[in-house]
Steps between C-alpha positions, in 0.01 A plus 500: 500500500789463264638167380844619615378522859336160481815341354682594826272269698664164564340200336246314711735200525780722626273655769375164626846336494632800700238421768613134502857616560385713790309211649813286478699767672231510764557134581857597606407812698177397675478232764295185401195454709151349518172525685330189642184432312179307590172414324213730593187289544262792423648582162682184417806714420860458634571806701800655667524474885574849632806531719668183362749648264837335534824481308594195297812386332596743224489401137671777304476451128798512266577678168403186320177480702402838354466347155359179617224697665370605154441135406361416846272803491366408153424148619344627823275725295433240237119483560486884455732503205306236311171651609610824319587299189167318491285800580668732248529241224134398547393861473731541211298241313180698576667817381601331170144387434418874456201473733634746752592742228145488368363561849733795566408650163129470589563660839695792342215561254239499783708732726636724229647803673411369843743209535662659804199394723632141467794584723312592823224251431721196485742615771216533751362163397836321537557679826168370639602148405839546671325625814201266531649155416873569474514488123855549364639205294151460344561830303804366312285387211356851458839666467576439126152613400525827692855568381374462141192708575711786658733512201209503257359792694818697446658434834768243586555161678543668833141639491368158405701336776377770746134443405536135617799464741507847665124486549500154656814567708347808658180311575698203641727718715229741632239225528216513744434123497781317323500152662868441418633815667243675728326178597814296568680774682191573728489130587858505606443832689195339671260769360146452385502404130477804267459736799592873449349494156390865488850652505624230249220601258607857511856392451400284204324778322788753555773268372308367202394857405861610524603212265232602248614858518862401445416277199278765339761770555768284331260394218413855419869602493611230251188536291612862442865399449582128445875566544427561872397137544736300722445222244612718210724293269393160640374254236170354634481236224160346446353681802524828310169558321438765234199725565408570137519135412292397798208744445443352152519140616163320497379310810399164353298222668810284530686779678203530752507129551868503589456800733206340683731194548765725647247673728373151615854392572566806716170446680599139568843622617347735758261224622790256528724735702213599741326167536770237432817679598657470151842647459779496238466136401123504446507846341771404256300196393187707464684762276644220284146365439390862419775543242458165332121523474524858364726374227253227405211752503705713260516200268872428545668168478674347802841573344416873457388520855827343618716727276316809627542381859881475449509852342323630815759321718780663308338841547504466883843353569648814645219544749521135610874525559460813713281300734779248562747782570263662747445168684881446518521788746266322742679168444828662605355644823327178578813286444698749696247488789467875527133565417385458864802707611379785284143471631622490863752784449238723351244440776739564785534883470125546505480436872732795574278763324194685621178348384443751220838440354485131564170470307657666197801277553277196477387617157855550382612161635211314344572666165861389516407150620285454190818501300625192685165328561280593194215268593217682678401196713866418559570852618203497724596174662860628554445853610153532668593261789792744575319825420171439673640452854759775432219741420351423842825593673522824301146603565406466137173330408521167325285640222778745424757214500276316245466812286875545498534139383230538242653809349859370527416172335267632233627824340854365446369205313555698182818657613746223617652273246464203729116523490259436209621811321738309264203272404276798423770685306585184311142447394457871406843509321587799716874506608502520878727814505248674274225422744707627795541834311125533492403348841778597748402869516138394567614249761674779677172703494277225626749408771450845650125442484549158663685676785208743540251214533724329759522825692125537492451148626733567795332837577148358510612188697354282227367170633 
């Protein structure tokens, strides 16, 4: 892909600000409305009450509000923005100690000529984590390591990002027992917990294997001709590791100690998320401890650790700002009171279609809704109380409605700019428009396969 073609792609800020403008226009064209909401005693979540949509007083936003939304979005996403700063800067300290470079060099020596096996191995592992216990944010700390590893193997940052984020996203989306999507949606749909697992396991294997194939296909292409990389011409800074330099680097005892400390931190992170419900605040604190202790283990002074931390923050400013812009889109729609209107408007046409078409329509609607409600649990509590009874009226099984939600919420998590995608791209130092060039064709392909699975579930009367 030529640099001339890439230069015609608008800057990420331009793309996101254009979406903010469209959202502001929407507050003038769409009626403001809301659903009534109640607290569900079974799940302890606030859910939408089906059939209660009503119009409320309009609040169209002005030209000035368009620019204010950038500030409000950045503040609204502050915990995510600073989480990215702390995670990346903490890992930057680990990178600067040289321990990861030594480990990658050792790995390249051990797997000389067979490095490609790392791609499917880790993608399937991350996909299992995404499916079994809803792992997603927990993988953020792995991204810089795998980006550096992929570059050292002769690939690019997209391959490294795919090994982690595409793998876990496929596992999360096509999960057979993800408690945050499948489990929660089945509770709202009043289905036995984790029922219908057989079809979901087949689905998981198909989608993860497709992702592995897509990544290997791309990796082989750019290994043969680096100019075909969608990242061609992008400066990866300290994440770019030199293969020849790495293979001659010795793996010292201090390097091993630092890496064991990192592994222990990640293990503690997974335990904290699963057992203690840790989220951004706790994870940010944990990564800070990881970075500081790694610096001390390397023999650094407190001042050197602090200066290296600041260098890491400078390196990730672009990615952090993108998150604020993405959140501004949601802030505009929330302030303009049109999010519920969009959800209601998209659900209405489904009742007019035959059940086969309506089932596919549910998938399409849930995928679009994930743009406006990027939280899996938030989308489940908003849409499943509407879609579950609607599926009864249409003669579609509630399992099919859950599958449509699961697919719609999950696969677009690495497509829409309002989801965690800007966070992932920021940590990986991959411009979001470059990721889209790689991922959008694949998304089109897997969307067709999603439609096939939905059709199969309708055909077999999946219960």
